[in-house]
N, C-alpha and C positions, 0 to 999 in steps of 0.2 A: 895574773895571777889566778886571777874572778872573772871568770868570762865576762865580758859585757856589763862588768863593774866600773859607775862613771869616775875618773880619776879627782876629782875633785869631794865626793861623799863616796865614803868605803863601806860597804856592806857589814853589818857586825857577822863573824862567824863561827858556829858552834864546828869546834875539831874534836872527832872521833878517835880517843884516845888510847892503845888496848897498851899501853907502855913500853911496843918494842920503837925500832929505829925508824920503819917509814909515819907511822902516823907523829910520833914527837918530831920530828924534822919537819914537816907540814905546819904543826905548830909553830915552832921556832922560825919559818920561813914567814908565816903571814905576821906575826906578833915583827917581827923584823921589818918588815914591808909596810907597815904603818897600820894592818887593820886591827880594830878592837877583838882581842876573841877568847873566846869559851872555851874551854878544857872539859871535858864529859869524859869517865870512864867508867864502862857499862860492866858492872859484876852481874854475868850470867849464871855461875855455878861454883857453890861448896863444896870443897875437895871433902870427901871421907876422911876418918881415921885411915879407913885401906890407904885408900891413896897418896895421901901424905905418904905414909910408911913405904910406899913402890917411889918416890921420888918425884911425885907428881907438881910438888910445887916450884921446881925448876923445869919441867918440862911443856908446862902449858900454857895458854893463853889466860887472860883475865881472873890470874891470883891477887891475893893482897903484894904479894911483890911486882906483879905487873901494873899494879895502883899505885905504888908507891914509886917506881920508876917513871908513870906518866905523870906523877904528884912534882918530881922533883926537875922534871923536864921544863912543866908548866912556871914552877917557880925561877928555871932558870929567866923564863922569857917575860915575866911580871904579867901573868893573865890571871884570870882565877879559875879555879880546876874542881871539882865535881866529882864526886860518886854515886852514880847511878843504879839502883838494887833494882833489874828487871829479871829474877830470877825465876819468877812466876809466869812471866809471857814466854822464858826461855824455855821452861819445861811445857808447859803448853805448845808451843809454836812449833819447839823443833826436837827434843827429847820424844815427847810423846807421840809425833808420827814419825818417830825415827823407830821405836820399838812397834809401832802397827805395822809399818810396812814390811819389817822383817817376820812379822806374825803372819804375815798377807803372802811372802815368798816374792819379795821387790828389796832391791838393794838400795836404801835411803840415800840422798845425798845430804847430811844436814847443816854442810855449810852454803848450800845455796838458800837455805830456808832460812837459813842467822841471817844473811846478811838480809835476805828480802823482807822477813817479816820484824827482827829486833836491831842487829847491828845499824842497818838503814831503818827499815820501815818503820821502827818505833822512835828511833833518835829524830829522826826527821820530822813525827810529830810533836814531840820535844822541843823542838829547834825554837819554837814562839815564846815557848813560857821562860828560857834565856831571852829572851826581847832580840834571837837572832834572826837572819833574814837569809842565811845560805848555812851549807852543811858543807866541811871541808873532810875527805878520810884520807888513810895513805893505801886505799888502792892503785893496784898496777892497773888505767885503763885511762882514755884518752875519750873527753867526753866532745860531742860536734854534732852540728846538723847535720841531716841525710838531705844532699843535692839536690833530690830528685822530688821529694818527698818533702821536706822543710821541717822533719820530726826529729826532735832528741834521738839520737842514740851513740852506742859508745863501738871506737876503734880499739883494735886490739894495742898494749903497750907498745915503746918502744921497745923495754926489755923483754921480751918473746919469750920467757924462761920463767918470768914472774908475772907474767897478763894475767887478771882475773877478770876481764869479761864476761869468761862463762860462768863464771857465780852471779852476776852482776844483769844476766841476760831478764828478771822479772822486774827491775825498775819501770816505771810508771812513767808518762811524760809529769805528771802534777811533779814526781818526787825528781826526776832528772831536770826539773829546768832549776832547783836550787841547790842541787848538789855538784862540788866538784872535788877532780882530783888530780892534785897536784902536781903528781909523782908520774903522770902517764908519761913524760918526756924524756926521763931518766931512766937509767940504766940500775939495779943495786948496789956497782960498784960508785956509782955517784953518788947515790943519797948517803953511801957510808963515807963516802971523801967528805959531805958536805957538814956531816952530823960529826966528824972528828976536827972539820974547819968550826963548827960553833959550840965546841967543847961541850957536846953532851952527852950525859952519862949512860947513853944508852946506844953508843958508836957501833961498837963492836957485839952487842949483846945477840947471843944464836937465835936462830929462829926456831918458832916448836910447828913441827908437820903432823901434831897426832890430833886427834880431834879431841876437844878441850876437854869433853866432860868423859872422854873415855884416854887419861892419861899413858895409858900403857900400853895401849891399843890393840888389845883385847876385848874387841867388842863381844866376844860370845860370853866369857866372862861378867862383863856388863849387864848383856841380856840376862843368864841367869840368875844372877844379883836382885833386879828388879821382877823378875817371874816369880823369886823365892817371896818377897816381900810383897808380891802382889796377889800370890795366892795360885798365879798362873799355868797349868800344865800342858807342855808343847807333847803332842801324840807322836810316835816314834811311827815310823813310817817303810816303805822300802827304795832302795836303790835297785834300779829297772834298767838294763840299757836302751839304746834307741833301737836293739834291736826285741826288745820282750823279755829278756833274759833278768830274771830275779837273784843279785849279788850278795842281800845282804840289809841287816835293818840299818837306818839313819835315825838319828837322837831328835829329829823335831825341824822344820822346813825353817826354824826361824835361825837355826845356827848355820846355811848354806848362801851360797850364792851363786849366781850365773859364771859360770867363766874358772872357777874353785877346782884346786884341783889337789894341794895338799891337803892332812887332817879328814878326808872324808872313810879310811878304815878299811878302805875294800881294795883287791889287788887282782888284777886278769893278768900279769905279762906285761901289760905294754899302759902307757900314759891314759888315764881317763880323768873327764873334766864335766860339773855338772853345765849342762844342755839344757837342762829346762826345769821348773821349781811347779808342780801341778796339785794346785791347792785342792781340788776340790777330791780329787782320789789321796792324796799325803803322798803320793810319789817323787822321788827326786830320780831323775831321767839324764844319766853319766853317757858318754859316748867318747870317743874319737877327736879330737884335735879338730877335724876338719867339719864333724858336727858343730860346733859354737857359730859356724858361718851363715851370716844373715844378708839375705839379698836385699833388706827394708827394715821399714821399722811404723808402728802407729805411736803417734805419740798425742796427749791432751793437753789440759791445763794452761794453753797458749796465752804468752806475751807477747805480745808484736812492738816491736820498739822501731825502728829505723824504717818498717812497713805498717800498714793499718792493719794489715790483715790480707788476705790474696784470696781471688777467688777461679782460676787460672794457674793451671800449674806455673813454680817459677824452677830455674835453675841457684842453685845455693852450695857455698861447702855447707858442711853437717857434723859436728863435732858430740860424739856421744859419753864423752867423760872428761874429764880435767886433764888428761894428758894425756890424749889420743888427739894426733893427727888429724885434722878434719877433711874430711870424705869430700867429694862432688858428687852431688846427688839433683834428683826432682823433686819437690815438692808439691803437694797435691792437696787440695782440700777436701775431707773426705767428712765434715758436719763441720758443725757450729762451733764445737770445741774438738775438732782433732780434724789430724792429718796426716798422711801415709808419704812416706820419705821410702824413696828408691835409691838405691846408691848404682856409680855406676861400675863399679869392684864386692862384693862382697866383702862383708866387715865381720870382726870377729866379737864374739861376746856382746852382743846388744842387751844389755841388761833391766828387764823392767826398775822401777820407780827410779832410777837415772836420771838426772837432764840433760837433752839434748839442745844442742843452743845453733841455730842460722846464720852463716857469712855470705856478704859478698864476697868480691873478687879484692874490695880494696880492704878487706878488715873489718867492713862497718857489721856490727850487731841487727838483722833484720828482725830475729823474734825466737822463740826457744817456746820448750815444754815439756811434759815429763812421758820418759820411755812407756808406753806400755806394754810392749811387745815385740820380739821380732819378727820379719815375713819374711815368707818366699813368694817368688812370684808365683809359681805351679799352685798357689794355695788356689782354691774354690771361691766364688764373691760370696758365697756364705758364712764363711770364715768372717767374713766382714760386716755380719749382719748383727 
């Protein structure tokens, strides 16, 4: 169960327990196999009265209800359980960057930030305080050594619909050394079946798909509330077509994302999509579906996993959002912390601010970064300066 663990002396394991079936099963399985376990639930966000009125307490993770469910599973396994208040770190490392990204015309990915900085990053730092040598989570990923480089990497989980390697690409070699993903070789159905066999009270608990701090899934409402609290005013601007025609006024660039079609409040008789958010001019460029296609992208904020980095172009499969089918592409170094990716076929809705993750043909993570912008091959070299 724990890679590389001696059979005679089992490591003490800190289990991240969100209150869902996945992490609860991890705790139960390890406890039943004789590992010394410490369960930890991370309180990231307190629900406001407005959120509770919307029924948030049954929609989101990391709530008091989830902590109670996690504790009941720890009690079943007879191992200690603690609730760790990480709200300040969550505000600093997840919510604040989320807001800043939208204000800058980018589309953030808070789950990547949360996993890398809070749920795993901070938890890995805390493990020693609990006397633990390893950290185990309910993420769907398979940890292994890259056969050519010898570096720790992750391979996609057996259950491709649940695979979470995209969210975890930012883990460092030191972090991967001590983290374990016991569910990587199981499907979700198998996880639930095992949870029922072990009589876990969360065996049939539904999953939450919303962003945990936006339980009604209305990020515009969340941003407006935060802007009101902070006295921030988002200036209005113009909707402009790709041919230069002004169509109307937008409410502020923070409330739009690349690829968006609904909620624009403009009509020309044919579908229009947000193609680009021009922060300098405060204009939002809209156009037909074909205008969303990009031949490549630039990415920075790189973290290399299976590879230590690149000097020469490499071939890879590149994923640009969580539910995106990876595309064959060539990745080339463009700076100390910058790469350019050129796709074999144009890709739709390359969104600045989203994570992009690079895989080899065996579904191992090579690395990843943050999308800066989409590219077209006919752009002049000056555009890259």
